[in-house]
N, C-alpha and C positions, 0 to 999 in steps of 0.2 A: 504494500499499499504506500501511496506517496506521503512524504513528510509534509505535515501542515504547519507552516510557520505562524507564529502569532501575528495578530492584525498590526501591531506596532513594530514588528521586526523589520528593519531596513536592510536590504542586501548590501553587503560590503563590496568595495571595489574589486576585491579578489573574486568574490562570488559572481559579480557581473561579467567577469572575464572568462568564467568557466564555459566549456561547451554546453550546448543546450541540454544534452542528455544527462550531464552530471548535475546541472542546476535544477532541472525539473524532476528527475527521478533519481534520488540519491541511492547509493549502493546499500542494499540490505545486509545487515550483519550476518544473517543466517542464510545467505545464498540468494540467488536471483529468482527463484520460483515464485515468491509472493509478488515481487515486482512485476514480473511478466504476466502473472494472473491478473493483477489489477489493471495493467495496461490493456490486456485483452477484453476485460469487462467494459472499460471506458470506450474502446474502439467499437465494441459491439453496440453500446448505447448510442454512440455518435452516428453509427450507420443506420440505426432505427430512426433517429431524428432526421437524418438526410433523406431516407426513404419516404418519410411522412411528407416533407416539404415537396419532393418531386412527384410523389404519387398523387397528391391532391391537385396537381396541375393537369393530370392525365385522366383521372378517374371520373370526372364529372360528365364528360362528353356523352357516354353511353346512357347516362341517367337522364339527360336533359329533356327528351320527349315525355318521360313520365313526370318529371317535375313541372313542366309547363302544363301537362294535363290536369295536375292537381292545384297548382298555384296560379295558373294563368300567366299573363305578362309576356306574351310571345314577343312583343316589340322590344322588350328589354333583355331578351335571351342572352345576347352576347356579353352583357355586363356581368353575368355570373362568372365568366372566365376573366374578363377584362379587369374587374375590380380586384381579383386575387393577384393577377400578374402585375397590375399597376402598383399596388400596395407593397408587393415583394421588391419590385425594382426600386421603388422610391426610398424604402426603409433600409435596404441593404447597407449603404455606406454609413448611415447613422448608427446602426447596430454595431458595425465594425469599430467606429470611433469610440462609442460608449464602452466597449470591451477593453480598448486600449487605455482608457482613462480610469475606469472604475473596477477593473478585474473581469477576466473572461467568464469565470464560473457563474457569478451572480447574474450577469447580463444574459448568458445562454439560458439558464434556468428560467429567467423571466420571459424570454422568447418562447420557450416551451409552453409556459402557462398561458401566454397570450394566444398561441396557436390552438391549444386544447380548448380554451374558452371560446374562441371563434368557431371551432368545430362543433362544440356542444350547442352553441347558438344557432348555427346553420342547420343542424339537425332538427331544431325546434321551430324553425321559421315557418310563419303562417301566411306569408305573402312574397311575391317576387321581390318587392322593395326591401323587406327584412332580409331575405337570403342574400341579396346583393351587398348590403351593409355588413352582414356578418361574415361574408366571404372576404371583404376588405379587412376585417379584423384578423381573419385567418391568414391573409397575405402579409400582414404586418408581422406576425409571428414567424411566418415562413422565411421572411428576409433574414431574421436573426438566427434561424436554424441553419440556413445554408452557410452564412459567413462564420457563424459560431463553430460549426464542424471543422471547417477548413483552418480556422485560426488556432483552435485548441489542438488539432493535430500538429499544426506548425509549432506550438508551444512544447508539446510533449515529445515529438519525434524529430530529431535533426534531419535536415534535407537529405543527407547521405543514406539514412536508413528509411526515409519516407517511401522510397519506391516500392517496398514490399506491400504497401497498403494500396498501391494504385489499382491492382486487380480487384480488390474488394470494393472500392468506390466505383470502378467501372461496372462491376456486377450489380451494384445497387441501381445505377442509372439504367442498365438493361432491364432489370426487374420492373422498375417504374415505368419505362416506356412500353414494354410488353404487357405487364401485369395490370397496369392502370385500367385500360379499357375492359379487359377480361373480368377483373375484380368488380369494377363498376357495374358491369352488366349482370354478373352473377348475384351480387348483393341486392340490386334493384329488382331482379326477377324473383328472388326467394325471400328476402327479408324487408324489402322496401327501400326507396331511394334515400331515406333519412340515414340509413346504416352506412352509406358511403362517407358520412361524416362521423358518425358514432364510433366506427371501427378505429378511428385515430385515438380514442380515449384510453382504451387498455394498452395499446402500443406505446402511446406517449407516456403513460404512467410508468411503464417499465423503464423507459429511457430516463425519466425524471428521477426515479428512485435510485438507479444505478449511478447516474451522475452525482447526485447528492451524497451518496454513501462512499463512492470510491474516488472521485476526482477531487484532488486537493491541490489548489493552486494558491499562491500568496495573494491576499486581498490588497487592493490598492486604494489609495485615497488621493485623488488628484486635486491640486489646489487651483487648477484652472477652471474657467467657466465654460459651460457648454456654448458652442458657436450656434445660437439659435438663428441668427440672420443667415448664416451660410447654409444651415440645415434647410431653412424655409426656401431659400433661392434654389438650392439643388433639387429639392422636392418638386418645386414648380417646374423647373427645367426638364426633369426626367418625366414628369407627368405629361407635359406638352409633347415630348418626343414619342412617348408610348402611345398617346392618343392619336397622334398624327399617323403612326404606323397601324393603328387599329382601325381608325375611321377612314383614312385616305383610300379612295377608290371603292369603298363599301358604303358607309353611311353618307359621305359627302365626296364630291369630285376633288381630285387633287388640286385643281385651280380654284376651288371655292373659297369664299371669304372665311369660312370656319377653319379650313386647313391652313390657309395662309396666315390667318390670325394666330393660330396655335404655333406656327413656325416662328412668327415674330416674338411671341411671348417666350418661347423656349430659348431662342438665341439671346434675347435681352436678359433673361434670367440667368443664363449660364455666363455671359459676360460679366454681369454684376457679381456673380458668384466668385469668379476668378479674381475680381478686384477686391472683394471682401477677404478672401482666404489669404491674400498676401499681406494683410494687415492685422489679423487676429492672432492672439497668443496660442490658442488651441484650435486650429482649423479642423473642420469636420472631415475634410479630405486634403491632407497636406500636400501641396503641389510639388514639394521638393522630392517626393518619391519618383516622380516622372523625370527627374534629371538623371536617373540611372538608365542608361540606353537599353540594358537588358529588360528592365521592368517595362519600359515603354514599348519595346518591340513585342514581348510576349503578351502584353495586354491587347496590342493591335492584332496579333495573331489569334488571340482568344475571341476577339470580336468577329473575326472572319470565320473561325470554327463555328461559333454560334449561328452566324449567318447561314453557313452551308448546312449545318446539322439540322437546325429546326426547319429550314426550307425543304431539305430533302425528305425528312420524316413526315412532313405535312402533305407533300404531293405524291410520294411513293404509294401510300394506301389508295389514294384516289385513282392513280393509274392502274393499280392491281384490281381494284373493284370494277372500274369502268371498262378497261381494255382487256384485262385477263380474266374477268369474270369471277373474281374471288369474293367471298362473303366478307362482311365487316369484321367478323372474328378471325377468319382465315388471313385477311390482310394484315392483321397484327402479328400473327404467327409467321407470315411470310417475311417479316422484317428480321427474323432470327439470324440469317446469314450475316447481316450488317452488325447486329448486336454481339453475336458470338465472335466475329472478327475483332471488334473493338475490345471485347473482354480478354481474349487470348493474347493479342498484341500488347495490351496494357500490362498484363502479367509479366510478359517477357521483358518489356521495357523497364518495368519496376525492378525486376531482378537484376538486369544488366546495370542499371543505375546504381543500385545498392552495392553490387560487387566491385564495380569499376570506378564509380564516381563520374562517369562520362554520360552526358545527356544531349550534347548539341546535335548529334546525328539523328536523334528522334524527331525534332521539329522539321528537319530537312526531308527525311524519309516520309514523314506524316504529310507534309505539304505536297510531295510528289504523288503519294498514293490517293490523297483526296482529289487532287486535280484529275489524275487518271480515272478514278472511280466515277467522278461527275461526268467526265467526257464519255466513258462507256455507257453511263445511264442515258446520256443524250442521244445515243444511237438507237434507243428502243423505239419500236414502232408497233403496229397492231399485230405483227407476226412473231414478236419476241416471245420466247418461251419463259416459263417461270424459272427453270433451271439457269438459263442465261442471265436473267435479271438478278437471280440469287448470287451468282458469281460477281456480278458488277457491284452488288450491294456489299459483298464481303470485302472487296477491294477498298470501297469507301469506308467500311467499318474499321478495317486495319489502319487506315490513315487517321481516323479519329482516335484509335487506341494509342497511336504514337503521340498525339497532341493533347488530348483531353486533360490528363493529370500532369503531364510534363510542363505545360504552360503554367499551371498553378504552382508547381514545384519551383520553377525558375523565378516566378514572380515573388514567392515568399523568400527565397534565398537572396533576392535583390534588395530587400528592405531590412532595416534594423529590427530587432525583436520588439522594440517599443512600438513599432508601426505595423506589427503583424496583422492586427485586426483590419486597419484601413487598406493594407496591401492586398489581403485576401478578399476584402469586400469590393475593391476596385476591380480586381480581376473577375470576380463573379458578376459585378454589375455590367462590365463591357461585354461579357459573353451573353448575358441576358438581353442587353440592347441589340447586340448583333442578331440574336434570334428574332427579336421583334421586327427589325428592319428587313431581315431575310424573308420572313413570312409575308410582309407587306409588299416589298418590292418584287419578289418573285411571284407573289400572288397577282400583282397587277399585270406582270408580263403574261402569266398563264391565261388570265381572263381575256386580255386583248387578243391573244393568239387564238384561243378557242372561238371567240366571236368572229374573228376574221375568217377562220377555216370553215365555220359553220355557214357564213355568208357565201362563201365560194362554193361549197358543196350542196347547200340546201336552199340557197337563194332566199326568197321571201318567207319561207317557213322557219328560217333560222331564229328570227326574233322571238317567236312563240316559245322556243326552247330555252334560249339563253337570256331572256328578259329578266332583269333584276339580279340574276346570278348566273355564273358560267358553270356551276356545279349542280349536278343532279344525283340524288340518292339512287341506289340500285333499283329500288321498287319503282320509282318514277321512270327510270330508263327502260324498264321492261314494258312499260305501257306505250312507248313510242312506236310509230309505224317502222317497219324494218329499214326503209330507206333513210329516214331521219336518224334512227338509232345507229346505223352504220356511219353516217356522216358525223354524228356526235362522238363516236368512238375514235374516228380518225382525228377529230378536232382535239380531243383530250390527249392523244398521243403526240399531236403536234405541239400542244401547249406544254406538255411534259418535256419535250425536246428543247424548247426555248428556256424553260426553268433550269434544266440541268446543264445546258450549254453555257448559259450566263454564270451559273454556279462554278463551272470549271474555269472560266475566265477570271472570275474574282478569286478563286483559289490560288491562281498563279501568284497573286500578290503576296499571300501568305507564304508560298514556297520561296519566293525571292527574299522575303523579310527574314526567313529562318536562317539564311546564310550569314546574316549579320549578327546573330546571337553569339555572345562571347561565352566560352566555357569556364566561368568563374568557379573555383573549387567550392563544393558543397560543404556547408557547415556540418561538423560531425565526423569529417574525414580528414586525412592529411592535406594540409593547405599548400598544394604545389601549384605554381603559376601555370596556366594552360597556354600553350603555343608561345611561350616566352613573354606573355603579357603580364609582367611583374606588377605594374602599376594597377591594373585591374584586380589582380589577386590580392594586393595589399588593401585595396578598397572594399574587399568583401566585408559585410557587416559582421560584427561580433555579437554572439548570442548573450542575452541578458536574462536574468530572472524576471519573469512577468508576474 
């Protein structure tokens, strides 16, 4: 079990200079087994929390028809998802900063309580308005769960040893992406839609109890004041960006006054945010962390990974259902090649990183594989078999496995221990924003291409099919006349081609950026300069007690 310092205990200079694994997990006098058992329990609890945050972003979709049937409010349907993602994105950097200022454990436990409270309230909602509001509370807690997991692992496990946990985190992501729709449908059919929220309560209670009992980190008492102005400006800016990507091309035209107004609000808020952050003592997002070239590069790469990953996982099931004739359940299972590729490669990358301390090769290989996978997916048409598309998805998944956790590892290794929370939250935030932009921009390309192809193949009958939306559910598709159905199938294949082709072109940027990442020695291993870059190696941050 970890040693728990007293609240007033101040780390000495010598303690601050110790490696992270010595400062955080002192050697047990009776051997290593108790320490290893405690670490395993903490990691298990953290993975449950991470699963809850990711699962609740995927589990609601299959239950939405039932929810609308009981609560009504069809016009506000999208806000059930938007409220959650918006609150998650906006709160992520704030949770990270609070953890840096006041201690990781207490802030993380608070985020779990907020999430569970939002889950219980969502399950008891009696109207669509209540459900949207309670989902926002859930999203606030989820923002703290995601950044808390990453930051606590960053505190407890030095970067050199962190690779061994990459496979576990990749596995959690795979379970959430595949299991979310399946669990949501099963619970809705057998127990009722409210149980998609109630199921969080026992799982969250286990995580809460384990973290409370086993995790012992020094408490902190910051003398600085919370940067309320910066937090408000950042929240407004992020909210505007997420709403643009959510509403643009759907609720409002891209050139409408609403979207342009949101764009102006977002830009002005973020400019004012940068101005404020340069002048406050405790900025909610310290801009100095972006002076580290490695941090800036991997944050940008993480944005592109989110862009490609969420874009592909959004439109692959649509292609599989419409063109390849898969059911909704089967389309989720057909994503297995991509997710298994991500899991296996993430495990290999983590083991190699732990054993050798080398990691630069993985962003380069990952960028190449993602670009290749997206290009292969862009070649799919109405004749592509499920086996071929599975191979293409496996290539894409392997690229994601090289990048998903490696980018977080490099980001955390590029900041000082005192900034571990904001470093983790920044990397998480940019990946989330990348996903929002990816779905919005690629969705606009998809819709435009589908409508153009339908107009070309179906003439005047196309408008009746694609009016209001370029997406049809399988049941509606079967009701179309054979000629129109064939035209729509080709249109979806053409739209998917555009999505994946543009995704491949954007992935090239990440591949090129990966070549400029410097292999700074990971904390927790021998600090040898990489490629003769002594100045960079000397600048590597020193672990501190958090």
